[in-house]
N, C-alpha and C positions, 0 to 999 in steps of 0.2 A: 041792030042798034050799033050805035057806033061808038069810035074805040078815045077817050080823051087822052089824051097826053097831060104830063104831070110835069113837064119841063116847057116852059116858052122856049120854042125855038130861036127867036131873033135874042132876047134879052142874054141868052144861053151861049148867043155867040159874040157877044161884045161883053160880056163879063170880066173884070181885073183878072187877072190868074191868081192860082191864090200860091203861097212860096212853096219855092220845090222841094220836093222831097228830100228826104237827110238820105245820103247815102256812105254804106261803108267805107272809110278809107281803108290805106293796105296793110298799115297794121293792123285792123281791129281783123281782116282778113286773116290775115296771117297768123293773130291771136285767134281766133274761130278753125281755121286748119291743125293748128297744135293741139287745141280741146278734144277738135273729131278725133286726133290720132290717139290721146288721153283718155278718150273715153271708151277705147276701139282695148286696148292695154289691161285700162281698168278693167274692162267687163272680162278680159279674155284669161286673167287671174285667178279669179275658181274655178273657174271651167280645166284649168290647169293642176292645182288643188282638189281638185273633184278627182281628175285621172290619177294622179297618185292615192287618192283613196281611199280609192276602188280597188284599190294592188295593182296597177301599169305602176312600175319605179320608175320608170323614164319619163313620170310625170313631172316627178319630180324637180329635176334639170330642166328642166320647160317653165316648169316653174321660177326657176328661180335666174331661169333666162328671159322671164317674162318680168321677174324684179328689178332686175339691172334695164328693163329697157323703159316701164316705167318711170323708173328714177331719171335716167335720163330728157324725158320727156317732162318730167318736172319741170326738172329747172330749165329748159329749154321753155316750157311757159312760164315760168317766170320771168325771163326775158321777155318774150313777149309782151305781157302783160306789164312788165316795166314799160317797153313802146308805146305801147296806147299809155300808158300815164305822161306822159312828156312828152307824145307828139295831141295824145286828142283832150288832157287833163282829165280823163278818168281815172281817179285812183285806187277805185274798187276791185279791176281784175286782179292789179296788186298783193293788194294784199287778201283776198280770196287763195292766190298763187300760194300766198308766202304761209297762209294755213295749211293748205295741200301738201306744201313741200317737207310742211314740217312733220305732219303725219306718211306722209309717205318716208320719210327720213326713221321716225318711228318703227312703224310698220315694219319697214326693210332688216335693225336692228334686231327686232321682236318677233324677228321669224329665225335668223341665220341664232339669235339665244335660245330658241326651242323654247321662247313665251308662249304659246299657245293661247292660254288666257286674255293676253292681248292681242295678238296676231289673227284671229277671227272678229272679230267684236269692230279692232280695228280697220280690218277693210273691210268689210260690208259699208262699219261709215263714211270712209274713201270713196269707196263706188260715187257714195250718193251724195257725195259733195262735187267728184267728179260730175256726173252726172246733173248736179244743179249747176255747176259751171259753165258747162253745153247749153244746158236752156238758155241760162240767164243771155252768152255770149250771141247766142242763134238768134232772140227771140224781136232782137231792136238792133239798128245799126248804131255804127261807132265809127259815125264822122271824124275827122278828124277838126279841131273848134280852133277857130284863132284865136292870137295870142290880142289881149285887148291893150288899146295906144292911149299912153299916160297923153295927158294933157301937157303937164309939166314940167315933161321932157325926161 
């Protein structure tokens, strides 16, 4: 029995190449890196809280340091998302990052104020939001978009 091919070799060799695949720009790679750090720090926070709630009081110090780190990364994430908006003409990373910064700020003050009724569910929502942002920036390329040239000057 002879095997049949589904691709005709001479035609495949002469076929015009398709459009080049989009590649992620440098600003997109920075956003991906910051988002990855954000995810790791965000997932560490419930671990540190769990260590504290298990009776190890050093876990609270780790949780506080982690909260500071998540806050700093949130601001860096907002800056990287702004760069993607300016360079790549994509606004959604900025607006989602701004929402996460607002949530992280509320989370920080709820934790320092002892409002655990808000701190726990908001923390779970933030980890889910950060994970969603992570999936969104790694799913598709974030290329730099060319500026449109106006013919009227």
